[in-house]
N, C-alpha and C positions, 0 to 999 in steps of 0.2 A: 468497497465490498458490498454486495447486494444483501439487503435485509431479508430474513426469513418471515414469511406471513404467518407460520405456525411454529411455536417454540415448544419443543418436546423435552421434558425433563429426563435426567439420566435414569431415574427409576423406571419410567415408562419405556425407555429405550431398552434397558436391560430385560425387563419382562416381555417386551414385545419381540425383541430378537431371540430370547430364550424360547418363547412359546413357538415361534416360527421354526426355530431349529428343531425343537422337540416334536413338533407336528411332522416335519419331514422325517425324522427318525422313526417315529411310530408308524407312519405310513409306509416307510421302507420295510420295517420289521413285520408288519401285517401283511405286506404284499406277498411274502413268500408262502406263509401258511394258507392264505387265500387261494393262490394258485394250486398248491398241492391238495387242498380240499376238493378242488374240481378234478384234479387228476385221480385222487383217491376214489371219488364217486364213480368216475368212468371205469376205474380198475375193478371196483366191487361189482358193477353191473357186468363187466366183461368176465370177471371170474365165475359168476353164477351161470352166465351163458356157456362158458367153456365147460364147466363141470357137467351141465346137462347134455351138452352136445358130445362131451367125451363118453359119458355114460351110455348114450345111444350108439356111439361108435363101438364101444366095447361090446355092447349087447349084439350089435350087428356082426361083428367079426367072430364073436362065439358061435352064434346061430347059423351065419351064412353058409359056412362050408358044409354043414350037416343038412340043413333043410332051408331051401330058399323061402318057402312059405312061411316057416317059423320065424324067419328073419324079417318078414315084412312088417310094414308099419301097423297093420291091423292087428297083428299078434304081438306088438311090442309092450312089454311090462313097463318100460321107462315112460312110454307115451301115455299109457293108461294111468300110471301113478301121477303124472304131471298135470293131466286134465281133469283129474278126480276132484281137485279143490274147487270150491265155489269161486274164488277169485280168479281161477284160470279157465273158467268155463268160456267156451267159444273161441279159445285160443288154440293155435296148431301146436302140437307137441314137437319134440325134436325128430322130425321126419327125415328119412333118407332119400336123397335125389341122386339117382344114378344117372350119369351123363352118357350120351351117345358120342363115341369117338368121332364120328363123322359129322354129326350135327349136335354139338353141345348145347346150344341155346334153344333147341326145339322144345316146345311145351312148357317154357318158363314164363313166369309172369314178370312184370317190369322190375320189381325189387330184386327177384332172384337173378335176373338178367344183369342188373348193375353189380350185384355182389360177385356173380361169376366172372364178369369182366375185370373187376378189381383183383380177384384171386388169380386170373390168368395173366395179367400184367406183371404181377410180383410173385414169383414162384416161391419166395420165402415167407409170404404172408400166410397165416393160418386162419384168421378171423376177419370177416367183413361184416359191417353194421349198416343197417338201413332203418330209418324212421318212417312209419306209415300209419295208416288208419285201419282199425278193425271193421268187422261187419257192422258193428253197432256205432261206428263213427268215433271211437275212443282211440287216443294215442297209444301205439304200441311199438316196440322195438324188435326187429328181426335180426337175429344173429346167424351167420352162415359159417360153419366150420368146414375147412377143406379137407377132403378125403383124397389122399394121393397114393399112387401105386407103391407099395412097399415090397420088400423081399418075401413077406408072408403072402401077399396077394398074388406074387408071381409064381407061386407053386402051382396054382390052378390056371390062372389066365395066361401065363406065358409058357406053359408046358406043352410042347408039341404033342405029347402022348395023350394029353387030355384037352382036346380042342374045346374052346368055349365060344359063346357068342361075342363076348367083349374082349378085345385085345388092347392092352395099354402098354406104353413104354415105362422104363423106370423113372419114378418121380412124377409121372404124368397125373394130372387131376382126374381123378375117377368119379367123384361125386361131391355133394355137399350135404351136411346135416343142417336142416333149417329148424330153428326154434324161435317161438314168438314170446317175448316177455311183456307183461302188462305195463302200461304207462303209469298206473297208480303206484306200483312199487317204486318206479323212478321218481314220482312226484313226492313220495314220502321221503326218499332219500334227499331229493332237492330241498325239502322243507328242513330236514335235519341238518343239511349242509348250511342253509341259510341261518338256521338258529345258532349253529356253531359259529358261522362268520359273525353274527351279531354279538355273540359272546366275546369274540376275539376284539371286535371294535369297541365294545363296551368297556372290556378290560384295558385296552389301549387308552381310552378317554379317561378312565379312573387313574391309570398310571400317569397320564400326562398332567391331569389336575394335581394329583399328589406331588409329582415332581415339580410342577410350577409353584405350588405353595411352599415346598421345601426350599427351592431355590429363591423365592421371594424373601422367606425368612433369613436364609444365609446371606443372601446379597444385602438385605437391610442391615444385618448386624455387622458384617465384615467390610462393606463398601459404602452403602448409601448413608448410613448414620455418621460414620466419620467424615464423609464428604460434606454432609449437611453441617456438621460441627465446624469444619473448616470455613464453609461459606458463611456461616454466622459470625465466625471470627473476623473474616475479611470485611463483613458489613460493619461491624463495630469499629474496626480500624478506620474504615472509610468515614464514619461519623465523628472521627477525632479521638476515640479512646484507644490509646496506644499502651495502656497498661494490661490489657487482656493477653492471655497466653493460651496456647493450644493444650488441651488435655487428652488428646487421642492416644490411646494405648493399645493398639492392635498388634504390636509386634511385627509389623511388616512395612511396606513402603509408604503407607498412608501415615504411620506414625513418624517415619523418617521425614516425610514432607511436613508434618506439623512442627517437628523440632526445627527444621530448617526455617519454617515460618517464624518461630519464636526467636531464633538467631537474627533474622532479618529485622524483627521488631526492636530487638535489643540494640542492634546497630543503628537503626533509625533514631532510637531515643537518645543514644549517645551522641550521634551527629546533631540532633536538635539541641542538646544541652551545649554542645560546643558552638553551634550557631548563635544560640541565645547569649552566651558568654561574649562571643566576637561582636554581636549586635550592641550589647551594653557598652563594650569598650569603644565601638565605633560612635555610639551615641555621645560618650564622654568626650571623644575627639572633636565631634561635630560641635558640641557646645563650646569646647575651647576655641575651635576655629571661629565660631560665631562671635565670641567675645573679642577675639583677637581682630576680626574684621570690622567689628563696631569700633574698636580702639584705633584701628588704621584709618577708617573712615573719618573719625573725629580728628585724628592728627592730620590727615590730608585736608580736611575743612579748615583747620586752624592755620595749617601751612598756606593754604591758598588765600585765606583772608589776610594773613600776615603779609604775604607778597603784594597782594593788591593794596593794602594800606601803606606799606613801606614805599612801594613803587610810586603811589600817588604823592606821598609826602616828600619824596626825593626829587620829584620833577620841579616843584616850586622853587627850591634853592638853586637847582641846576639851571633853571631858566634865568635867574638873576645873575648867576656866574657868566652864562653866555652873553647876557646883555653888557655886563662890565667888560668882558673880553673884547667885545665888538668896539667899545669905547676906546680901548687900548690900541686896537688895530688902527683906528683912524687918527690916532695922535701923530704928530709930525716926526718923532723919534723912531728911527728904523729899528732899534733894539727893542724898544717897548712894543712896537707894531708886531715884531717877530714873536715875542712872548705871548702877545694877545692872540695871534694866529694859532699858536700851538694850544693855548687854553681853549680857544674856540673848537679846534679840531678834537681835542680829547673830550671836551664836554658834549659835543654832538654824538661821538661815538657812545659815550656813557648813557646819553639820553635815548639813543636807539636800543641799548640793552635794557634800559629800564622800561621803555615802551613794549619791547618783545615780552619781558616778564609780566608786564601788566595785562597785556592781550591774552597770554596763555592762561593767566589766573582767572581772567574773565570767562575764557572758553571752558575751563574745568568747573568753574562755579556755575556755568549755564546762564550766564548773565549777558551773552552776546546775542543781539537781536538780528535777524536776517531781514533785510528789506528788499524783497524781490521786485524787480522792474525789468522793462525791456532794455537789454543792453546789446550794443554792437560789438561783437568780438572783433571785427576788423578794425574798428576805430580805437578799441581799447589797446590792441597789439601795436598799432602805428603810434599811439601816443606814448607807450612805453619805450618803444625803440628811440623816439625822439628824446625822452627824458634821460634814458641810460646812455645815450651817445656820447656826452661829454666824459662819463666815467670810463667808458671803454676806450676812448681816444687817449685819455690820461694814462691808462695802463698798456697802451699800444696793442689793443685787442680788437680785431675787426668784428663789429655787430651786424649781423645779416638778418634779413627777414624774408621768409618764403610763405606768403599769406595767400590762401585760396580766395579767389573772387566771389565764389558762391557761398561764403560763410553766412549762415542765417542768423536772425536775430534770437537771442536766447532770453529766457525769463530767469533772472538770478540777481544776486546782489553784486552790482558793479563794482563797489568799493572793496569788497572782499576778494573778487576775482582779480582786481588790479594788485591787491596786496600779495596775493599768491604768486602772480607773474613777477612782480617786482622783487620778491624774495628769491625767486629761481634765477632770474636774470643776474641779480646782485651776487649770488654765490657763484655762478657760472663765470662772471667777469673776474671775481676775486681769485679763483682757483685756476684760471687759465693763464698760462705763461705768456710774457710778451711775444708777439708775432703770431699768436693763435687766434682763433675765431670762435664766436658764439652765435648760433642760429636759432631764430625764433620761428617755428613752423606752426600753422593752423590749418586744419582741413575738417571736412564735414563728412561724417559716415552715415549712410542711409541705412535705416532698419525698419522693423515692424514689431508690434506688440502681440500679434496673434489674433487681434479682433478686427482686422482690416484697416486699422488706423496707422498712418505713416509716422514713424518716429525715427530716432537717431541720436547721434551724440556729436559733439564737437571735441576734437582732440588737438590740444595745444602742447607742443613739445619744445623744450629748450635744450639744445645740444651744444656741448662744448668740446674742446680739443685739449682738455686738461689731463692730469695723470690718471684719471679713471678710479674706479672703486672696486676693491676685491669682493668675492662672494661673502666672505666672513663679515665684512663691514656693511654689506647691503642689507643684511637682515636686522641691523641695529641703527641704520642711518637716519631713521625717522624718530629715534628715541630722544627724550628730552636731554639736554645738556650733553649729548653725545658728540665727540669730534674724532675724525679719523686720526689726526696727528695733533695732539695737544700743543706741539711746539709751534703750530701755525697760528695759534690764538693771539700771540703778539702781533704778528704780521697782519692778520685779517680783522683782528679786533672783534671776533665772534664769540658767542656764548653757547653755540650749539642748540639754539632754540628755533632757528629760522625754518628748518624742514619740519620740525614738529608742529609749528604753527601752520604752515602750509598743509599738512595732512589734516589737522583738525578743522581748518576752514574748508577744505575740499569735502570733507564729510558733511559739514553743515550745509553746503550748497548741493548735496546729493550726488557729488562725483567721487572721484578717487585719483590717487597719484601712483604712477608706477615708475619703475627705474630699470633702464637697461644700460649696463656698464661692464667693463673689464679693464684690468690694469694696463696703463699705457695707451688705451684707445678712447679716452674721454668718457663722458657720461651724457645720458639722455634722460631727463625727467619728463614724464608725459602726464598731462592733466586731462582726464576723461570727464567731460562736462555735459550733462542731459540738456535737451532743448528746454525743458521746463522743470523747475525745481518741485520736487515732490513734497 
């Protein structure tokens, strides 16, 4: 979300928006009287002109039928009274302009001609206005009142028995009454109108200021102050003080918001107490687990040392037993030789078990040293095939080798590699029924380390045609002292340590052992060995 460059507070927004709205309302409210002031000014000027021209028309219609000379402008009392004032000196009074029916525009000046044209175009119009200059160059307004043929006029002008010079149709424009009004009077009216408008504007401004002040006070008390209190409360909670509570009491939604905030703080405090209690209980459990782990570590260390010491101490008398059994085997008596053979076989099996236990104890104690050297995987595999051949022949198991010719030289501990493969081949021969086969495969897999350097691994697989291993047993096959079928222990003379030792030794060499098997389809143990030990 983009950041704002200018941050405006809620109070400023309230006052700014209210001020703009109030300005629009006041402007709209003042626009109506402003307009009607203009209309009233024009109507006042028009009313004055209409009254003057109507007076002259009344005077004309009263005197005209009796005496044309008395009705003339020179003998008009209205004109005399109008022009007698000093402010009306030099202005033409409400004079009567009689039109010629044949040539109505004859003898008219420019302003009179325009007014006549406007009255002729609109038969319903009674007044025409023209603004012009007086002889002194001052602004004046000329008003023209239309005089049309009425029923009263038709008594003389349309009576065949009384022929006159002028003949007009009904409603036809007979003439115009022209009166000139001074511009100074209009200027005074304009000044009065502008003063009135100024008063309206000043009143609107004062009303706007007063409304803004009142709104600011009300909004501050009802909205802004409670919001500020809630914000200060939130800041204190952010700083870690959860004991504060909202005290807003406006009786509206803001008070409800403060109450909800208090409920949320109470719920948070309750949850924190529960979490602290759970953490204390967890700390106690962790301390107990730590003590148990220390005890287990100590027990495991004692067990490892015990196995190492016992295994080492058992090897010395066992070697003596094997030596005496060999002497019995070389005696001439067959029965004694058979007993010696049995003793030798059992002693060697027991010695193998003791050696396995001793090796595992050393590995767990971290006392096994890895001596890395250049080792030929091909030579190691061929040596093991030759070494394990007699054992396979004795059990009627075919021992096969599928070794790739491009096997590289690896840098690893040759003795431990040979021990791993020996254990795997020995187990495969033991658990393969007579007539089956055991195959030793070795191949090289090329790879890269992402830095442009060539790398890879050697994969050595031992595959047999034995009974196979179920998925449930595959997850535990590398555990210590674990055997798939304990009844086979007597037959195979195993302890369940061979695969565990193979896994630990493979980890020491930087490799790993994987298993692929299913019941009835034999088993394949694969050793993945890097070219160089890390």
